[in-house]
N, C-alpha and C positions, 0 to 999 in steps of 0.2 A: 159686463160686470162692473159695478160701481163701488169702488172701495175708497173710502175717504181717508187716504193716507197722503197728505199733501205737503209740499215744501212750504214752510211758513214764510210770510212776507218779512223782509229785512227789518221793518219797523216794529215787529211784534214785541211788546214789552215783556211778555212772559219769557222770552229767550234770555233776557238779562238775568232774571231771577233763577232760571233753571239752566245750568251749564253742564250737567253730567252727560257723558256719552257712555252708554252701557252696551257692551258687546257680549254676545253669546256665540261661542265657537267650540268645536270639539277636538281640535288638534293644536299641538304646541306651536307649530310654525305659523299658523293663522294668527294665534294670539300674539306671537312675537312680531309679526308683520304689522298688526294693528297698533301694538304698543310703541313700536319704533316710528311708524308713519304718522301717528297722531300724537307724538311726543309733545308735551307742553300743554295739552288739554286735560280736562278733568275726566279721565277715562277710567272705566271699571270693566274688567274682563272676567267673564264667568263661563263656566263649562256648561254647554248645552246647545239647543237649537231653537227654532222659532217657537216651539211648544213651551219651552222653559221661559222664553220672553213673554208669551201670553200669560202664563201663570204669574210672573212678576208684576205685569201691568194690571192685574186684577186688584192688587193692593198698593202698588207703588207706581205712580205716574209722574213723579218729580224728576223728569229728565228732559234734556234738550234733543238728544238723538239716540237712535237705536240701530245697532248693527247686529244682524243675526244670520245664522247659517240655516239654509233649507236643504242641505245635502241629505239624501236618503229619505226625504219626505215624499210619500207617494202622490199626494195631491197638494202642492204648495199653494194653489189658489184658494182652496178651502181653508187652509191655515191662515192665509192673508185675510180672508173674510172674518175669521175669529179674531185676528189681531186688530182689525179695524174697529171691532166692537168695544175694545178696551183701551186702544191707543189714542191719546189726545190728537186732534187734527194738526196741531202745530209742531208735533214731534217729527223730526226728520228721520226717515227710515231707509236704511241701506241693507241689501241682502248679499250673501255669499252663497254660491251654489255650484253645481257641477256642469251645467249646460253652457256651451259657447255659441248657441244658436242666436243669430241676430233677431229672429222673430220672437224668441222668448224674451230677450232683452227689451225689445220694443213694447211687448205686452206689459211688462213690469213698469216701464216708464209711463205708459198710458194710464196706469193705476195711480200715478202720483208719487211713486217711489223716488227717492233722491239719487240712488245709484245701485248698480248691481255689478259684482265682481266675480268672475269665474275662478274656481279653485284650480291649481294651488295659487294662493295670493302671496305676494311678496311685499316687502317694505316699499320698494319703488312703485309698485302698483298703487299702494295706499297713498303715497306721497303725491303721485301724479293725478290719480283719478278720484280718490275719495276725499282726501283732505280739503281740496279746494271747494268741494260741494258741501261738506259738512261745516267747515270752519271759515270758508270764504277767503282762504289764503293758501299760498303754495309754500311749502317748507323749502328752505334754502337747499339748492342742489348744485353740485359741482358741474361746470360746463367743460371741464377738462376732458379731452377725448383720448387720453392715454389709457393704457391697459388697466384693468380692474384689479386693485390690490386687495387681497384677503390675508389678514394676519391671524395666526394661530398662537395663542399665549397659554402656556400651561400654568395653572394655579398652584401646582405641586409637582415635584419631581416624580417621574415614573408614571404619570397619569395617562401617557399615550399621545401627547401632543404631536410628536414627530411622526408617529405612525399615521395619525389622522391627516396631517399635512401631506404626507406622501400619497396616500390613497385618494385623498380629496383632489389633489392635482391631477392624478391619473384619470379619475372619473370625470373631472371637468373636461379634460381633453377628449375623452371617449364620447361624452354626451354632446359636446358642442362642436367637435371637430376643429377646435381652435388651437392656437399655439399657447402653451402654458409653461411658465418658468417657476421652478421650485427653488426658492432662495432660503438657504439656511444661514442665519446670522449668529449661530453658535460657532464661532470660529475656533474655539478650543473645546474639545470634547463633544463636538456635534455628532449626532448619530445618523443623520440622513444618508450620508454616503455609505456608512457601514450597512444600513438596512437595505440599501440598493446594490451592495456588493461592488462599489466603484471606489476609485482613489482620486480625490481632488488635488488640484495643484495650488500654487501660491497666488494666482491671479486675483482672487477676491480680496485678500488682505491688502495687496498693493493698491488696488483701486480704492478701497475704503480709507486707507491712510493717506493716499496722495491722489486726489481725483484728477489732477492734471495728467496723470499717466494712464488714465482709463479712457482710451480713445474708442473709436468704433470697432476696433479689432478686439476689444476686451472680451466681448461675448464669445468670439471664436476661440480665444485662448482659455477662458475660464469656464465656459459652459460644457457640461458633460451630457451627451445625448442619452436620455433614458429610453425614449422611443422616438418615433418620427415626429411626435407633436410635443413632447415634454423634455425640457432640459433642466438639469440640476446645476445650481451655482452654489458652491460651498467651499469650506476650507478645512484644514486639519493641522492647526498650529500647535506647537509644543505648549504644554501646560505652564511652563515657566517663561514663555515669550511675553515680552512687554509690548502690548498692542497700543496703538495710538489711532483708534478709529475716530474719524471726524464727522461732524454733521454734514459738512459739504460733500464728503466722500459718499455718505449714505444717500444723500439727495441725488448725486450724480449717477451712482450705480442704479438706483431705482428709476431715474429718468431714462437711462439707456434701456433698461428692461421694458419699461412701459411703452417705448417706441417700437419694440420688436415683438412683444407678446401681448396677447389678448387678456390673459389672466396671469397674475403673479401671486403665488401662494408663498407666504413668508413665515418661516418658523422663527418666532421672536423670543429672544432671551428675556427672562423675568428675574428680578425687577428690571425695568427699562433704563438703560443708560441714556443720558441726555442726547447722545448722538443718534439714538434710535427713534427719537420722537417723530421725525419726519415720516417714518414708515407708518406709524399709527395715525398721524394726521392725514395721510394720503389714502388710508384704507377705507373702502366702502363697507367692509364687513370686518369686525374684529371678534373672533371666536375665543372666548375665555373658557378653557377646558379644565374640568375638574373631575375627580372621582368622589364617590359618596363617603368621604372621610372628613373628620373634624378639621384637619389642616387644610384640605382642599376648600372647604366651605369658608373658613376664615380668610384664606388667601384670595379666594374669588372676589370677595367684597373689596379687598384692597386693589386688586388688579382692575376690576370694573371701575372703581373710583379714579384710578390713574388714567385709564382710557378715556373716561368721561371728561376729565380735566383737559386732555389733549384734543379730543375729537368730538365730544358730545355724546349724549346718551343714545341717540338713535342708531348708532353704528355698533353697539355692543350687544353680542349674543352670548348667552351662557349655554355651554355644551356639556351635558352630563355624560361622561364616557364610562363604559363598563357598568352601566346601570344594573341594579339588582345583583351585583356580584356577591357571592357568599362572603359574609363577614363585613360587608359594607353597611352603612347606615340605611334604615328603611326610607322609602321614597317620601313618606310624610314628614320625616325629620329633615330631609333635604329641602323640601318645599318650604317648610317653616323657617329654616335657616336662611334660605335665599330670599324669602318674602314673596315668592311666586314660583310657578312651575318653571323648570328650565326651558329655554327656548328651543333647544335641540337635544335629542337623546340618541345615544348609540348604546345598545345593550352589551352585556358581557358575552363575547363570541367564543369564549373558550381558549384552550391552549394553542389553537391554530395560529392565533395572532403572534404568540411568542415563537412558535416554530418558523413562521415566515421571516421573522427578524434573524433567527439563527441561520436560515438558509440563504439570506441575502436576496430575497425576492419580495415583490409587493404582495401584501396580504390579499389584495383583490383577486390574485390568481390562486390563492390557497385556502381562503376562508369563505365558506358558504354563508351567505346572508349579509356580508359587509356591504356589497354593492347596493342592496335594497335599503339598508339603513342610512347610507350616505346620500341616496337619491333625493330625499326632501331637502337636505342641506344644499345640494347642487341646484335644485329648483329655486331655493331662496336666493342664491347668489346670481343665477343666470336669468331667472324669470321664465325659463323654459319648462313646459309641462305637457304631458300628453293630453290631447283633446279627449274628453270623456263623452261617450254616447250611451244611450239607454233609455231610462224611464222618462226623461223630459222630452226626448225625441218622440217617444211613443205617445206621451201626454198631448203633444202638439199635433199628432197625426202626421209626422214627417219622418 
C-alpha cells in the first residue's frame, strides 16, 4: 500500500508559512494531553476522528501537522488512503488509536506517518514521543526522581475538592499498588480527616512551622494509616490559632514525603499563601476543580492563572465536578466561559457522595460509578492503561 503521507524535509519553506497543528480527538483527556504536551505551539483541537480530518482537508490545507484519532474505525487503512488524497505531502501526520501491536505500529510507520500513540494518551506521552517528532524539540521535564505530586485546588467552596482528593489517592494506590500520601494543607477547618473518620495530631503544624524539628521520624508520628498503601498527613488546629507556616517547612515536609511515597496527593488551600507555592511548583499535575456555577467559573480562571504563573500552563487541568447537576449551568455555558471543554469531568453521582462523608468512609466504597469516572484521571497521572484488543488484531489477522 503506497500512501504519500511523508515527513517533510527540515528545509521545506512551506513549514515556515504554515505552523498550525490541528488535532481531531473524541475525548477530553486526549484533548488535554495534546494541549499540555504541545503547549507553546499553534495548536487547534477539534472534536472528531480521521473522517472529520478528511472533510476539513477538502477545503483547508493550511496546516503544518495533523493529529487525528482512528479509534473505532473499522478499516483505518482505507481512511488513510482517503486522507492521502487530500492531505499535502509535507504535512506531518500522527495518529491516535486503540492498538498496541508492534506490527500495526510498523505498518503505519512504513506509510510515512510521523508517529502513532496508543490510547489512553497522557501529557507525558505527548511530551516524550510526539512533541520531538512534530516540533523537533523536547519540552522541559523534571529529572527529579522523587514522588509524583498531584495538587487538587478547589475553585469554590463546597465543590468537592477534598472528596476528589481522598478518593483519587485511594484509587491511585489501588491501581498502581504504590504507596500514596494524602496531604491536607487546610490546617484549620480541613475536612479530610473528618471524611475518613480519623483524628490527626499536632505533627504537621510543628513540621511546617519549624522544619528543623521534622526529622525522619516525622512521618511515623504524623502519618495516619488509611490502609496498607495510603497514609493521611493532616492537622486540626483551632480556628483562632496563629499559624506561622514557612516556605522552608513546606519544602521540607514535601521532600520527606517524596522520599517515602510514590504519589503525593495534596489538598491545597485557595488562594495560595506564598508558603504553599513550592507545592504547586513541584506538582506534575494541578487539578483546578469547579462546579458548573458562576462563582466556580470566575474563580477557576484566577486559580489557573495563579498556577500558570508558578508552574506553567502544561501542568494545569480543569476538572468539572458534579457535571450536569440539577440547577447547574448547562455544559455549553461552561465550555464558553472556560474557553474550552474541561480537561476532566466527574458527573453528579447523587446523594451517596454526601452519605459517605457523613459515615466517615471513602465514597469509593459507597458510590457506584465513582471508580469508573476517576479511572481516566488516574490514567492521565500514571500513564497506566489496559491494553485493548479487538478489531485491529482481527484486521491484521493476529
